[in-house]
Steps between C-alpha positions, in 0.01 A plus 500: 500500500203666671541280808870595535416870476227467763745319728734796484210737565417309819862507612512869415200559727679299768807723464274806534340355814842430652615854419188653658535268797861609553393865497211431741726309741745789507230717656549863595844647577595481868772635727631148564438313172506124485754321283241460227411869517870590486537281192199666336626849587837409354332400175303827485817702565675300229229588247498863612874520451471350153235753399679799656826410330346473153209745504543728800259621765217544249511126433387404851145461370619196304638312803174303560491386136864388490475334842185312391662382177805385693294303752288333234794403279704379800226280646402378153860396438517346847200274432712323238725375781213321675466135390179448304446870431589710197626856479242726330796690357602187310204581274523768230145623560566592863819688420346680203212622717742656752720642225201663328393660829847655530504603132158666507558662837829672421369629166182631663711669767722650231201661325344603832812685613628638170188509286564487123861604574556140614543413133823700505648209696478306174650766272868489591737796530515591130180648348610399148525136604181510709298269268773236511540527877122490546470172309792346689366614838148371428639159405722504809208580730276238342776244554518573873197294612619217276850497649362528854271206429752272333785573743294397801335208319830358372669519840212350695421229244867417455554496876207260547635263234850517648359420843325190361822386330711550813251320724493212249879492513491474878255211490674298227867553586619308811795735559286809479241330720767451769559874520144594409428717809785735412416482131133572563585794724722634221215462248254674734743788563561554127129481424410745777768740376348484151153565646625815673710626208221465246257688724760775548570527126129536422468769766806702401408494130149620587651786700740589218217510246296720734799729555543546126132586456460750786844660480506875433845493342547597140533202262 
């Protein structure tokens, strides 16, 4: 068990190195950006738009965090598509670590911005039912890192197992083997789509949790 966990730690470090390498290769903004720089700028604008839509202009300080989480989760998921490698996100420990960072960060930000009044977010609209709402909200918030962890783990682990089954089907079935190039391209496309979607879901949920914590609206 310890060896498996360490393997995912190593792959997690590899995903971090790839993410940092991608940022370093992008370099500084230029008047005539390269295709890679244009791709990177598109990703940054995508994250900015996500944050602005859910939090507003005051949420721009969180763009680096959300962008970093997205890159790490995406490249971690992508490693699972490389033969002989494993996705760090197919391990509960990796996902729980990221989820706890998000959980602690948005609660710290909530107290930093609102002070003790942040607890009003847990009280509900009716003061008479505040104790009940408080208990429900606390349980709901504590469940968030668990759901973030298990959702990503289940999809990545299930996707890896499905990929093994489908590849085995290609090898053992003569008919499937005859059309294997098309079949393999279909498998790769579906897997890549899942890699992207799961990274996006983790990012958007992190933004939503942050928005709920830093919002100045009455609850």
